[in-house]
C-alpha positions, 0 to 999 in steps of 0.5 A: 474563093471559098473559106473553111476552117483551116485544120492542117497547114500546107498548100496543095494543088491537085484534082478532086476525088469525091468520096460520097457518104454511104447513105447519101442519096445521089441521082439515080442511074438509069440502066439499059435492059442489057445491064439489069442482069449484071446489076442484080448480080452486083447486088447479090455479091454485095449482100453475100459480102455483107453476110460474110462480114456479119458471120465473122462478127457474130462468131467473134462477138459471141466469143469475146463480148457475149451472146446478148451482144452477138444476137444483134448481128444474128438479127441483122444476118436474118434481115439480109435474107428477108425476101421482102427487102431483097425482093423490093430491091430486085423488083425495082432494078428490073421494073424501073431500070435503076441501079442497086443503090437507088433501089435500096434507098427507095426500099429504105424510104418505104420502110421508114414511112411504114415504121413511122406509123407504128406506135410500138416503141420496140418495133420502131427501134427495129428501123435502126437495124434496117438502116444498119443493114442497108448501110452495110450493103451500100458500103459493099456496093461502093467498094465494088464501084470504087476499086478502079478510081482508088488506083489513081496514079496522081495526087488527089484532093479528097472531098468528103462529107467527113473522113472516118477513121476506117476510111484511112485504110484506103489512103495507101491506095491514093496519093492524097495531096489534100483533104476537104470535108463538109463537117468537122473542126480544127480538132476533129478526126479529119484534122487529126488524121490530116496532121498526122500524115502531114496533109493540108486540110480544110474542114467545115465546108458545107455543100462543097460536094454539090459544087465539085466533081471528081477531076475538078482542079482545086487549089487548097491552103490549109493555113488560111482555110482557102479553097479555089475550085477550078482556079484560073492560070494565075491562081494556079501558078501562085499556089503551085509556087506556095506548094513548092515552098512548103515542101522545100521547107518541110524537107529541110526541117526533116534533116534535123531529126538527129539533133537534140531538141534543146533550147538555145539556153541548153534545156532538153525538151522531150518530143514524142509522137502520137500514132495510130498504127505501125506506119505512124510509129516508123514515121515517128522514128524517121521524124526524130521523135524520142518515143511514142507518147500516145498510141490510140489503140481504138484505130486497131479496133475500128479498122479490124473487120471483127473483134481483134483477140488477145493474140492479134492485139499483142502482135499489133502492140509489139509491132508498134513498140519495136518500130517506135523510137527507143521502143518507148510507147504509151498505150492508151486503152480503148477510147471508143464512143462519140464519133468512133463506134464499132458495131459489136459494142452496140450502136447506142443512140444518145442525145449527147454521145461525146458526153455519154456512154463512151471511152473508159466508161465502157469498161464497166459494161464489158469487163471481159472485153476490156480485160482482154486488152489489158492482158495484151498490153501487159504482155506487150510490156516485155518488148519495150518501155511501155506505159498504160494510159486510161482516157476520159477519167472523171473521178478518183473512184474510176482510177482506183477501180481501174488500178484494181482491175489491172492488178487482177489481170496481172495476177490472172496472167501469172496464174495462167503462166503468162508473162506480164513483163516488168511493172508498167507505169499507169497514168490518166489522161486529163480531158474532163475538167472535173478530173483536171480540177482534182489534179492533186487527188489524181496525183496520189494514184498515178505514175504519170499524167497526159493532158488530152487538150482536144477533148479538154477544150470542148468539154471546158467550152461546152462546144462540139469540136466537130460542129462548124457552128460552135467549133470556133469556141474550141480555141487553144488560145482560150484564156480559161484553157491556158489558166487550167493548163498552167495549174495542171503543169504546176501541180505535176511539177511540184509533185515530180510527176511526169506530165505530157501534153498529147493533144493537137496543141503540142504540134502548133508553134504558137501554143508550144511557146507558152507551154514551155514557159509554164514548165511543160517539158514533154509534148506528144504530137503528130509525127509530121510536126516533130521537126518543126517543133524541134526547130522552134525549141532550138530557137527559143530560150526558157526565160523568153518562154516564161515571159510569154506565159506570164503575159498571156495568163494575164490576158482576157480574150482569145484574140488578144492571146492569139495576136500576141503569140503570132507576133512572138513566134514570128519574131523567133522564127519568121518562116513559121507561118507556112507551118501553122494554120492561121486559125 
């Protein structure tokens, strides 16, 4: 048995499907002479597909972002035609009888050695362009290679270095029963993605890809973080029983979707959903959510082959709104950067990307690009009850500047004859401690507040949530976090400003109980968690929740808070342990 970080509850028993990292070096494939011509053709097709992709990016970036940014990809396009690079790869295939991926790796290694001896910093930086090109070709080679395996007809457990947002696009071609990743923590993208789909998952299992092969049987427990590779008959039987129990309970809970989320003493709680796409919005309605509390628009950009223009964005936003419960959607503007990057905004290499040039900070660098999104969101307002949310706010000046930008965009839309719909409420996401500590000033400028607990935790604790070495510090049971959340909620309630918690804490029963006691009445979570949180709400009372909140606010350690909440929630709902991770 191996132990990882439990990130999404549930149990799965299925065969492994290993997803190789694009640039990871694997054992070379030795080819027969008869296969060399076919491998050359495969490499040519990958280059052609990469070139076509780059041509589309150049055209769209030039039009929507600027010529300077498009020049990056024109340079990449020229590299694809570089006879030296192409010649090295084809020569290696023909002379050494290796596959295209191995030949590409060898060419990249040769260039890396060569460029390391160059003193000119500008020329050294061109090495990053070459890596991008090689990565793009490798991705096309991988797509060619994995078309057949992706059409598997049985549930699989994905095993990967990490799960990127763009990789989620292939999930509809797989029956994903579970996810195991080498990197990541409880609030990383693999975790969020798994929870949004209701898929059991374990992260932080470094080296797992060296021990498992596609087809190996795996038993996975996303509550405890346990993973069994090639389990024996007794372990397999026990875990299949646990899997059936988990599925049965989940299916029973989904039947409460038409019931109101009202506490046992008659107080209504608003349960909303976090969504990435239209399918999530549909799932939110089926799960019984009352609306979409957070639509992460960056996933539209991450999954789009180029830059989605205003009409494409409007169509996507309209589809989300029309599929959402009560057609109520809070649309968050682009939250790119950190580990979510699109090539047309440049691949800036920063020492601390999560604390660098990202999220709302990109808006000042690309005002026209950002204004296109604002125009699409304002126009989408006529299709439903839409709110506009700005992420990663640090200062009051940022809020004031963004509000002026929204107003200028509204005026421009009217001038152009566009319909901006009704007034759209504007809110901020509190995830930077500086903004949270200045909550009173923020409330003077906004219509509502959303608490992004995922980033708030990592910034508060100065710990990268995707780094297994420090991810244990990103605890939702942190005394510092609990006290800060209490202050935010109290301040918003005193001013009558709607406040929603839309981080992963909202879907964890042990976190929900104290949040209710602090006065929180709106929570937004992965659609898969709405039924279980609704059940917990219906089983508890506000006096009980307030007593819990008062007690934990006096506690001094993570272990003390976690242990107390575990006992309290199990007293209210004995079955809850199967629906929450034990982290």
